[in-house]
N, C-alpha and C positions, 0 to 999 in steps of 0.2 A: 622343247623338249632334249633333255639332256638325259646320256643313257650312259650307264659305266658297265664296260665291260671286263670281266674278268675271268682268267685263266689260270685257275689254279694246279700248280703240279706239285711233283711230291717233296720238290726242296725250292721251289721259286713260285712266284706269283706275276704275272704281267697284267697289264690293265689298260685302259684307254678309258678317256671321257668324251664322249662326241655331242655337239650339238646337232641334232637332229633337223633342225630347220635350214642351214642352209651344209649339211654333210661336213664340218668341219672338226677336228680333232684339237679339242682344247688341251688335253695332257695326255701323255702316257710315261708309262714307265715298266721297271722291273724289280721287284725283291726277290735276290737271289742267294743262293747259301743259306736258307733257311736251316737251323739245327746244325750248321756245320760252322765251323771257326771262318770269322772274318767273313760276316754277311755284310752284304751291300744292299742299299736303295739307291736304286738309279731311277730321278724323276724329271720328266722334260717338259714342263710348262709352254704351251705354245706364246710365242713372243718374249719369252723372258730364258735366261743361263738357267744351261743344267743343275741340275743340283743332286749331287753325289754324295752320300753320306754311308760312313762304317760305323756298325754299330752291332752289337749283339741282338739275333734274331732268333730265339730257340724254338719258336713255335709259328705254327699260320695263324693263329689268333693275333700273336703279336706284331706278325707281318702286313693282316689286312688291313689293324690299326692304325700301324707307320703308315700305310698306302692313303688311308684317310687324312691322317693328319696332313700328309704331302698335297692334298687336293684342298684343305682348308687352311693352308698356312698362313698368313695375315700378309705376308710378303711375296712368297713365291707359289701360294694357291691359287686355284681358278674359282673354288666355289666361296661363299659365305656360311653356307648352310648342307646339309647333309639332305635336307626336302629340297634342294633346288636339282639332285636326281629324281628323276620320274621312274626311273626302274633300273636295274643291275642285270646284265644278261649274263650268263655263265658258261662256258664250254665243256660239256658233260662227255669225255668220250665214249661211253656205251650206254647204250636205251635196250639194247636187246631187241627182242620183237615188240616191245610195247610200246614204242614210241616213233613215229612215221612223220612226226614232225616237231618244231620247238612247243613247250607248254609252260605254262605258269606252276612254279615249284611248290604246291601245296603239300602237306603232311601226308596224302595218298601216294603225290608224285616221289617224295621223298623215298618212301616205305620201298617202291620200286625199285627206286636207284640202288638201293641197299642189298636189292635180290640181284642185280646186276653183277656185284664184288667180283663174284666168282668167276664171272666173263672178263673181266679185267680187273685184276688183284693190285695192278701196277700204277692202274690211271684213275681209276675210279674214287676210290677211297681219299686222295687230296682234292678232286674236285666236290665230293660232299660234304668234305671238309672247309673247304672256302665257301660253299653256298650260307652252311649253318652259321660259320662265324660271321657272314655279310646279312645274314638273318636277325642275328641278335646287334650287332652294330646299327642297322637299319630295319628295325620292326614295321615301320610304317611304309617300305620303299618296295614295291612287286619285286620280285625275284622271276627270272625266267630262264628255262633250262635250254639248251641248243645244242644238240646232239650230233658226234661224228659220224654216227650211224645211220641216223634217220635218211639222208639223200639216197641211201644202197637199199631201202627197204622196199624199193620197186624191182629190184634184181627176181628174174624167174624162180621157179623153185627148179629147174634142170641146171641152173648154173650156183643156185645157193646151197643144194645139198650136197654130202660127200658120200661117194661110193662106201659107207660103213651100213650095216643094221640098221632097219629103219627105227628101230626102236630108241634108237639111243639120240636122235631128234626128237621122237616125239616125248621121252624121258627128262634127256638134258638139253634139249634145245642147242644139239650141237648141230653146227652149218656155220658159213660162209656170211658174216656180218659186212665186212667193208668197213675203212675207217676213211680221214681227212674229206671225208662228205661235203663238211661248209667252203673247203677249198676248190673242190672239183666240181663245186653247184655255182661257185662266183667265178671260177675262170671259164666255165662253158658259155654261163651267159655273155661275160664280156667279151666272148671272142664272137658271138651272136651278134652284138652290139658295134662291133666295132668293123663286122663286115655287111654291117646292116643287114641281115637278115632273119628271118623268124629261128627262134631255136628250135621249136618244135620241126623243122624242115629240115635241120643238121644232123650228120653221123659225127660228132666230134669223139676223139681219143684226149683225155686229160692226163697228162704226166707229173703227177704231185712228189718231186726229185728232191730228197733232202737225207738227214742222216735214219729219220724213216720214212719209205717213200711207198707209193701206191700208183697205180695207173687203171683207168678207169673207162669202160667204153661207155658214152652218154648219147643215146639215140631218142631223137624227137623230145629232147629236153629231161630225160628220166634216166637214172642209170640203170642199165641192164648187166654189168658186170665188174670185176673190180680184184684187183689181185691181192690184197691182205683178205685174210680169212676170217678165223675162228678167232684167232688173236692176230698178232703183231708182228709175226714171223713170215709171213709165206711170200709168194711174188719175186720181184727182183732182189738182187743183194743190196744190203742195207749197209750202213756205217759200221754197227755190229750184231746186224742178225742175219741168219743163215739166207733168206729167201726160200723158194721151192728145195724140198729135199726129200727122195724116197724116204716114206715113214721106216721103211727095214734099216734104214743107216743109225735110228736112234734107240732101238734094243739091240743093235749089232754094237754099239760103240758101248754101252750100259754094260753088258756083259763083258768086251774087251778090255775096259779102262775101269770096271767093278765100280760103279756113277750110280750115285743115289740119284732121284727124283730131281732134288734142288742141283746137283753138278751140273745134271744135262740140260737143266732150263738156262744156268747161268752160260753155258757153251753155245746154245743156239740162240739166246738173247744179249748176251753182252762179248763172246768170245769169237764170232764167227763173222761172216760178211766181209765188208773191205779191209778190216784189221787183221782177221783171221786167213783170209785168202794171202794179205800180202807180208804174213808171218811176224805180223805185231809193229809195222812201219807205224801206221797210222789208220783211222778211220773216219778221217776229214779227205775227202775228193782232193782240195787243192793240193795239200802234203803230198798225196799221191801221183798228181801231175806234176811236182817239180822232181822228184825223183823219177817218174817215168821218162822225162825230156833228159833225164841222166844216165838212161838207158838202165835202170833198175828193174830186172825182170820181175822183182817180184810185185814191185809197183802195177808194172805193165800188165801183169797177170790179174790183178785184181779190176783193176781198169776195162779190162777186156771182157770180163762177167759180166760187169755193169751195162755196159754198151749194148753186149749181145742179149742181155734178160729185156733190156727196153725195146730193141726191134723186135725180138719174139713175140711181146706181148701187143705190140703195135700190131705185126701181122696176125695175130690170132683176134684181138678184137675187130680188126677190119673185116675177116672174115666173118664175125659171130654177126655183125650188122648188115654184112652183105653189102661194105663198101665204107669209104670213109672220105670226109668231106674235111675234116680242120685237125689237125694236131695240137695238142699246147703243151709247152712246157712251162712248168710254175716249180715255186720252192727255192729253197738255196742252192742245188746243183741248178735246176730248171734252170734257173733265171740268171746264171752268171756261169755256168760252168760249158761255154761253147765246144769246146773238145768233146763232150759228152754226148751233147745236141748231133754234133755231126757224126760220130762213131755211132749213134745209132738210128740215124736216117739214112747211112751210106749203105746202099744195096737194095733199100726199097723202092728205087725208080719204076721197080714193075707197078706199084701200086699207084704212082704218079706222083710222088715225092720227090722234088728237087730243089736242095736246099741252096742258096745263092751264100756262097763263103764270107762276103764283104760284109754280108746285112748280120747273118750269124756272129759276127763279130763284136758283140754287143752285149751288154749286159744290164737287169737290174732295169726295166724300160718296157713299155708294150711296142713289141714291134713286129713286124711280117718276114719272116727270116727265108720264105721259100723265096725261089723264082718268081719273075711276073706270069711264068707260062706252066707254072706249078699245078698241073689239076687239084691237087692238096692242097691247102694253105697251111704251112707251118708257123707257129706263132710263139712268141714269147709275153707271159703276161705274169707280172707280178702278183701272188694271190694278197686276197684282203679279209682272211678270216673275221678277223675283229670286224670291220663291216657289215658282212653279214649275220653274224650274231646281234649287232649293233639295230639292223633293220629288221628283223624278228623279232625282236625284245619291245620295239616300238611299235610295232603292229599289233602286238598281242597286249601290252598294255595299255594301247588305244583302246582296247575295245572292252577296258573292265569296267 
């Protein structure tokens, strides 16, 4: 069985083609700068040279058509016919309360996804567009939706409600939803596998740290709390997003600076976090790390807030679960930034967390970085959201 995974973003399309019989990746690629000058198609077929093509890609329809052309190409393609693809799995950021698992994308489901656009206006529209184009180009191939929010549908009411009038939850479904669910689910299961312990018996804190970040408490195999909320700006500071902030700050700034809703949204989504705290140096942890090493106080300040925020959530979620057995770091920063892992875990010895400096100085591979006698195991596990999407897609399509 061959499964194609598609992640359609606002200006890019990521894809991977899996052979589910041996869990191998046949090809992967990235169509980037859609609708922007200097568009690029990066195609990486297994066992063959990468193909990098520069051409105008005005919209997602053209981008997905070029993706299919690359997969079917007589020289560097992987398949000879579209029908070799058994199913297509799509990453969908927001499923609201409607979906607690992956589903076949029927017309009724597509209508429900469109109702969720107001909950994720930046993410759901390109996700939906990618699905619609794939349906047109592959009308006989089942299309499956896998939701970032689904894993967090187990969060209890006391953790997902906000302290605002309950009528707004009933009327508008204003609540904590959480994101990166596919990643949190994958690394939690992988941690249990590595430790050779049942997932249902572990208390795990998973730290998905990248340009967008979230931390999740996984107790007995299910999500019980997570740092991202109604939107994608809560929790720890991120590349350009503010993280937790007193709501009173928003109307205060709007009044003082005479800001519109669009302008304040731009500030909290695009101009805050690491780039805002560093006064414009960079939103990239690597750049800030170099400047911090040179003694730049702006970079040091930004990174100290990141480290502290992670530490605070680890402590909070250990309390919420009544303890912790495993802490997992994943995604771009979590997998590669040993200094962030070190800073986040320093001072948590009282919880039983003891980092081994030598083991911690590694990146982009599965490794236990805690001391051998550490009560809590600390791990680095590269995430694989695409594989989780492929796995769910294969399971659902096999039952059709």
